[in-house]
MARTORTOR-787224 format. One record per atom (N, C-alpha, C): residue number from 1; residue in three letters; atom name; x, y, z. Coordinates in Angstrom, 3 decimals, padded with zeros to 6 digits, m for minus. Layout:
BEGIN
+-----+-----+------+----------+----------+----------+
|   n | res | atom |       px |       py |       pz |
+-----+-----+------+----------+----------+----------+
| NUM | ALA |   CA |        X |        Y |        Z |
...
+-----+-----+------+----------+----------+----------+
***
This chain:
BEGIN
+-----+-----+------+----------+----------+----------+
|   n | res | atom |       px |       py |       pz |
+-----+-----+------+----------+----------+----------+
|   1 | MET |    N | m002.561 |  010.546 |  001.898 |
|   1 | MET |   CA | m003.617 |  010.744 |  001.010 |
|   1 | MET |    C | m003.768 |  009.534 |  000.064 |
|   2 | VAL |    N | m004.917 |  009.096 | m000.172 |
|   2 | VAL |   CA | m005.161 |  007.969 | m001.112 |
|   2 | VAL |    C | m005.828 |  008.507 | m002.354 |
|   3 | SER |    N | m005.291 |  008.243 | m003.407 |
|   3 | SER |   CA | m005.851 |  008.764 | m004.750 |
|   3 | SER |    C | m006.357 |  007.536 | m005.546 |
|   4 | LEU |    N | m007.637 |  007.395 | m005.648 |
|   4 | LEU |   CA | m008.300 |  006.329 | m006.400 |
|   4 | LEU |    C | m009.215 |  006.829 | m007.449 |
|   5 | ASN |    N | m009.620 |  006.035 | m008.422 |
|   5 | ASN |   CA | m010.545 |  006.420 | m009.418 |
|   5 | ASN |    C | m011.873 |  006.763 | m008.762 |
|   6 | ALA |    N | m012.384 |  007.917 | m009.070 |
|   6 | ALA |   CA | m013.628 |  008.423 | m008.467 |
|   6 | ALA |    C | m014.760 |  007.460 | m008.656 |
|   7 | ARG |    N | m014.892 |  006.819 | m009.811 |
|   7 | ARG |   CA | m015.946 |  005.871 | m010.089 |
|   7 | ARG |    C | m015.974 |  004.679 | m009.213 |
|   8 | SER |    N | m014.823 |  004.224 | m008.739 |
|   8 | SER |   CA | m014.717 |  002.889 | m008.030 |
|   8 | SER |    C | m015.035 |  003.061 | m006.545 |
|   9 | GLY |    N | m014.760 |  004.288 | m005.954 |
|   9 | GLY |   CA | m015.006 |  004.390 | m004.542 |
|   9 | GLY |    C | m013.858 |  003.764 | m003.841 |
|  10 | TYR |    N | m013.659 |  004.034 | m002.515 |
|  10 | TYR |   CA | m012.651 |  003.564 | m001.720 |
|  10 | TYR |    C | m012.796 |  002.158 | m001.269 |
|  11 | ARG |    N | m014.008 |  001.696 | m001.012 |
|  11 | ARG |   CA | m014.170 |  000.370 | m000.370 |
|  11 | ARG |    C | m014.510 | m000.707 | m001.424 |
|  12 | ASN |    N | m014.628 | m000.343 | m002.665 |
|  12 | ASN |   CA | m014.934 | m001.411 | m003.724 |
|  12 | ASN |    C | m013.744 | m001.777 | m004.448 |
|  13 | PHE |    N | m012.998 | m002.823 | m004.018 |
|  13 | PHE |   CA | m011.721 | m003.189 | m004.608 |
|  13 | PHE |    C | m011.933 | m004.481 | m005.391 |
|  14 | ARG |    N | m012.905 | m004.484 | m006.291 |
|  14 | ARG |   CA | m013.133 | m005.720 | m007.093 |
|  14 | ARG |    C | m012.148 | m005.839 | m008.297 |
|  15 | SER |    N | m011.556 | m004.688 | m008.593 |
|  15 | SER |   CA | m010.485 | m004.714 | m009.626 |
|  15 | SER |    C | m009.279 | m003.902 | m009.142 |
|  16 | SER |    N | m008.197 | m004.046 | m009.904 |
|  16 | SER |   CA | m007.017 | m003.340 | m009.517 |
|  16 | SER |    C | m007.180 | m001.817 | m009.536 |
|  17 | GLN |    N | m006.508 | m001.126 | m008.672 |
|  17 | GLN |   CA | m006.641 |  000.303 | m008.560 |
|  17 | GLN |    C | m005.239 |  000.831 | m008.589 |
|  18 | ARG |    N | m005.130 |  002.153 | m008.995 |
|  18 | ARG |   CA | m003.854 |  002.838 | m009.023 |
|  18 | ARG |    C | m003.586 |  003.591 | m007.788 |
|  19 | LEU |    N | m002.355 |  003.540 | m007.224 |
|  19 | LEU |   CA | m002.016 |  004.188 | m006.028 |
|  19 | LEU |    C | m000.638 |  004.925 | m006.234 |
|  20 | THR |    N | m000.524 |  006.100 | m005.802 |
|  20 | THR |   CA |  000.701 |  006.864 | m005.840 |
|  20 | THR |    C |  001.269 |  007.028 | m004.436 |
|  21 | ILE |    N |  002.500 |  006.727 | m004.220 |
|  21 | ILE |   CA |  003.144 |  006.842 | m002.944 |
|  21 | ILE |    C |  004.473 |  007.574 | m003.063 |
|  22 | THR |    N |  004.941 |  008.148 | m002.000 |
|  22 | THR |   CA |  006.259 |  008.737 | m001.993 |
|  22 | THR |    C |  007.173 |  007.957 | m001.007 |
|  23 | VAL |    N |  008.364 |  007.629 | m001.438 |
|  23 | VAL |   CA |  009.255 |  006.840 | m000.656 |
|  23 | VAL |    C |  010.679 |  007.486 | m000.651 |
|  24 | ALA |    N |  011.406 |  007.109 |  000.319 |
|  24 | ALA |   CA |  012.813 |  007.687 |  000.442 |
|  24 | ALA |    C |  013.634 |  007.215 | m000.740 |
|  25 | HIS |    N |  014.594 |  008.053 | m001.224 |
|  25 | HIS |   CA |  015.459 |  007.618 | m002.298 |
|  25 | HIS |    C |  016.131 |  006.337 | m002.174 |
|  26 | ALA |    N |  016.591 |  005.988 | m000.980 |
|  26 | ALA |   CA |  017.191 |  004.683 | m000.671 |
|  26 | ALA |    C |  016.267 |  003.602 | m000.843 |
|  27 | THR |    N |  014.976 |  003.768 | m000.385 |
|  27 | THR |   CA |  013.952 |  002.753 | m000.581 |
|  27 | THR |    C |  013.644 |  002.470 | m002.124 |
|  28 | LEU |    N |  013.569 |  003.514 | m002.856 |
|  28 | LEU |   CA |  013.348 |  003.440 | m004.303 |
|  28 | LEU |    C |  014.520 |  002.635 | m004.933 |
|  29 | ASP |    N |  015.742 |  003.008 | m004.524 |
|  29 | ASP |   CA |  016.867 |  002.338 | m005.108 |
|  29 | ASP |    C |  016.805 |  000.857 | m004.892 |
|  30 | ALA |    N |  016.477 |  000.459 | m003.568 |
|  30 | ALA |   CA |  016.368 | m000.837 | m003.169 |
|  30 | ALA |    C |  015.286 | m001.643 | m003.931 |
|  31 | LEU |    N |  014.136 | m000.986 | m004.119 |
|  31 | LEU |   CA |  013.103 | m001.507 | m004.907 |
|  31 | LEU |    C |  013.464 | m001.818 | m006.345 |
|  32 | VAL |    N |  014.062 | m000.785 | m007.032 |
|  32 | VAL |   CA |  014.476 | m000.969 | m008.311 |
|  32 | VAL |    C |  015.532 | m002.017 | m008.481 |
|  33 | ASP |    N |  016.483 | m002.062 | m007.582 |
|  33 | ASP |   CA |  017.481 | m003.172 | m007.650 |
|  33 | ASP |    C |  016.906 | m004.560 | m007.521 |
|  34 | ARG |    N |  015.932 | m004.681 | m006.627 |
|  34 | ARG |   CA |  015.252 | m006.059 | m006.427 |
|  34 | ARG |    C |  014.423 | m006.370 | m007.640 |
|  35 | SER |    N |  013.647 | m005.405 | m008.112 |
|  35 | SER |   CA |  012.831 | m005.681 | m009.325 |
|  35 | SER |    C |  013.627 | m006.074 | m010.505 |
|  36 | ASN |    N |  014.820 | m005.469 | m010.682 |
|  36 | ASN |   CA |  015.676 | m005.854 | m011.757 |
|  36 | ASN |    C |  016.261 | m007.308 | m011.516 |
|  37 | ARG |    N |  016.621 | m007.633 | m010.319 |
|  37 | ARG |   CA |  017.178 | m008.990 | m009.961 |
|  37 | ARG |    C |  016.067 | m010.018 | m010.272 |
|  38 | GLU |    N |  014.879 | m009.620 | m009.915 |
|  38 | GLU |   CA |  013.819 | m010.655 | m010.032 |
|  38 | GLU |    C |  013.091 | m010.672 | m011.402 |
|  39 | GLY |    N |  013.537 | m009.710 | m012.270 |
|  39 | GLY |   CA |  012.982 | m009.643 | m013.598 |
|  39 | GLY |    C |  011.478 | m009.354 | m013.622 |
|  40 | ARG |    N |  011.070 | m008.452 | m012.751 |
|  40 | ARG |   CA |  009.633 | m007.943 | m012.681 |
|  40 | ARG |    C |  009.633 | m006.491 | m012.768 |
|  41 | SER |    N |  008.496 | m005.943 | m013.021 |
|  41 | SER |   CA |  008.349 | m004.448 | m012.973 |
|  41 | SER |    C |  008.407 | m003.885 | m011.535 |
|  42 | LEU |    N |  008.707 | m002.617 | m011.442 |
|  42 | LEU |   CA |  008.709 | m002.011 | m010.102 |
|  42 | LEU |    C |  007.312 | m001.993 | m009.583 |
|  43 | SER |    N |  006.345 | m001.742 | m010.396 |
|  43 | SER |   CA |  004.903 | m001.676 | m010.068 |
|  43 | SER |    C |  004.518 | m003.079 | m009.513 |
|  44 | ASN |    N |  004.803 | m004.103 | m010.129 |
|  44 | ASN |   CA |  004.452 | m005.468 | m009.765 |
|  44 | ASN |    C |  005.183 | m005.862 | m008.423 |
|  45 | LEU |    N |  006.339 | m005.508 | m008.278 |
|  45 | LEU |   CA |  007.136 | m005.816 | m007.015 |
|  45 | LEU |    C |  006.404 | m005.045 | m005.849 |
|  46 | ALA |    N |  006.213 | m003.756 | m006.052 |
|  46 | ALA |   CA |  005.614 | m002.928 | m004.961 |
|  46 | ALA |    C |  004.197 | m003.441 | m004.592 |
|  47 | ALA |    N |  003.428 | m003.871 | m005.582 |
|  47 | ALA |   CA |  002.080 | m004.458 | m005.205 |
|  47 | ALA |    C |  002.223 | m005.699 | m004.491 |
|  48 | TYR |    N |  003.186 | m006.540 | m004.920 |
|  48 | TYR |   CA |  003.360 | m007.805 | m004.296 |
|  48 | TYR |    C |  003.819 | m007.615 | m002.754 |
|  49 | LEU |    N |  004.719 | m006.696 | m002.566 |
|  49 | LEU |   CA |  005.237 | m006.311 | m001.242 |
|  49 | LEU |    C |  004.111 | m005.830 | m000.340 |
|  50 | LEU |    N |  003.359 | m004.955 | m000.849 |
|  50 | LEU |   CA |  002.252 | m004.377 | m000.068 |
|  50 | LEU |    C |  001.272 | m005.449 |  000.285 |
|  51 | GLU |    N |  000.835 | m006.244 | m000.731 |
|  51 | GLU |   CA | m000.201 | m007.258 | m000.433 |
|  51 | GLU |    C |  000.259 | m008.339 |  000.453 |
|  52 | SER |    N |  001.587 | m008.710 |  000.377 |
|  52 | SER |   CA |  002.040 | m009.778 |  001.238 |
|  52 | SER |    C |  002.223 | m009.231 |  002.642 |
|  53 | SER |    N |  002.595 | m007.952 |  002.749 |
|  53 | SER |   CA |  002.689 | m007.415 |  004.106 |
|  53 | SER |    C |  001.414 | m007.364 |  004.805 |
|  54 | LEU |    N |  000.391 | m007.001 |  004.047 |
|  54 | LEU |   CA | m001.033 | m006.963 |  004.701 |
|  54 | LEU |    C | m001.528 | m008.404 |  005.055 |
|  55 | ASP |    N | m001.105 | m009.398 |  004.233 |
|  55 | ASP |   CA | m001.454 | m010.804 |  004.523 |
|  55 | ASP |    C | m000.779 | m011.181 |  005.922 |
|  56 | ARG |    N |  000.376 | m010.691 |  006.131 |
|  56 | ARG |   CA |  001.050 | m011.135 |  007.375 |
|  56 | ARG |    C |  000.721 | m010.295 |  008.608 |
|  57 | THR |    N |  000.009 | m009.210 |  008.420 |
|  57 | THR |   CA | m000.234 | m008.329 |  009.473 |
|  57 | THR |    C | m001.435 | m008.834 |  010.245 |
|  58 | PRO |    N | m001.336 | m009.094 |  011.620 |
|  58 | PRO |   CA | m002.508 | m009.506 |  012.320 |
|  58 | PRO |    C | m003.666 | m008.496 |  012.389 |
|  59 | ASN |    N | m004.823 | m008.947 |  012.405 |
|  59 | ASN |   CA | m005.974 | m008.088 |  012.509 |
|  59 | ASN |    C | m005.920 | m007.303 |  013.762 |
|  60 | THR |    N | m005.944 | m006.005 |  013.742 |
|  60 | THR |   CA | m005.796 | m005.125 |  014.874 |
|  60 | THR |    C | m007.211 | m004.837 |  015.585 |
|  61 | GLY |    N | m008.288 | m005.242 |  014.924 |
|  61 | GLY |   CA | m009.551 | m004.964 |  015.465 |
|  61 | GLY |    C | m010.075 | m003.546 |  015.224 |
|  62 | ARG |    N | m009.318 | m002.773 |  014.449 |
|  62 | ARG |   CA | m009.809 | m001.418 |  014.091 |
|  62 | ARG |    C | m010.849 | m001.455 |  013.065 |
|  63 | GLY |    N | m011.673 | m000.408 |  013.060 |
|  63 | GLY |   CA | m012.692 | m000.326 |  012.049 |
|  63 | GLY |    C | m011.919 |  000.084 |  010.726 |
|  64 | ASP |    N | m012.588 | m000.020 |  009.587 |
|  64 | ASP |   CA | m012.008 |  000.351 |  008.283 |
|  64 | ASP |    C | m011.682 |  001.848 |  008.295 |
|  65 | ASP |    N | m012.473 |  002.710 |  008.985 |
|  65 | ASP |   CA | m012.277 |  004.143 |  008.910 |
|  65 | ASP |    C | m011.367 |  004.665 |  009.881 |
|  66 | GLU |    N | m010.883 |  003.837 |  010.900 |
|  66 | GLU |   CA | m010.042 |  004.291 |  011.975 |
|  66 | GLU |    C | m008.562 |  004.263 |  011.542 |
|  67 | PRO |    N | m007.776 |  005.316 |  011.702 |
|  67 | PRO |   CA | m006.411 |  005.301 |  011.294 |
|  67 | PRO |    C | m005.556 |  004.329 |  012.163 |
|  68 | ALA |    N | m004.513 |  003.841 |  011.587 |
|  68 | ALA |   CA | m003.686 |  002.836 |  012.300 |
|  68 | ALA |    C | m002.975 |  003.553 |  013.527 |
|  69 | HIS |    N | m002.536 |  004.819 |  013.395 |
|  69 | HIS |   CA | m001.875 |  005.514 |  014.377 |
|  69 | HIS |    C | m002.639 |  006.745 |  014.709 |
|  70 | HIS |    N | m003.234 |  006.828 |  015.977 |
|  70 | HIS |   CA | m003.875 |  008.007 |  016.375 |
|  70 | HIS |    C | m003.676 |  008.365 |  017.879 |
|  71 | SER |    N | m003.788 |  009.507 |  018.224 |
|  71 | SER |   CA | m003.618 |  009.906 |  019.567 |
|  71 | SER |    C | m004.956 |  009.530 |  020.372 |
|  72 | PRO |    N | m004.859 |  009.123 |  021.605 |
|  72 | PRO |   CA | m006.087 |  008.740 |  022.282 |
|  72 | PRO |    C | m006.896 |  009.958 |  022.648 |
|  73 | HIS |    N | m006.289 |  011.164 |  022.533 |
|  73 | HIS |   CA | m007.037 |  012.395 |  022.797 |
|  73 | HIS |    C | m007.802 |  012.959 |  021.707 |
|  74 | HIS |    N | m007.718 |  012.336 |  020.547 |
|  74 | HIS |   CA | m008.462 |  012.889 |  019.351 |
|  74 | HIS |    C | m009.702 |  012.061 |  019.035 |
|  75 | ARG |    N | m010.389 |  011.635 |  019.972 |
|  75 | ARG |   CA | m011.636 |  010.852 |  019.734 |
|  75 | ARG |    C | m012.914 |  011.771 |  019.696 |
+-----+-----+------+----------+----------+----------+
***
């Protein structure tokens, strides 16, 4: 589930938006440790990692509304 400001809409990313996620405890610990080592906030590190991951991910050719993982029988 994606939670975004209702006024902005999902497709209008002209400004920063707030996102809430749930991660495993070990993942959170690793993120906190890295953010402390790098002297940056946890939020800043998480945003950086997500954005850089998307930059490195090749275009899959999916439409914006199509989920990344779906069963071929659910069309």
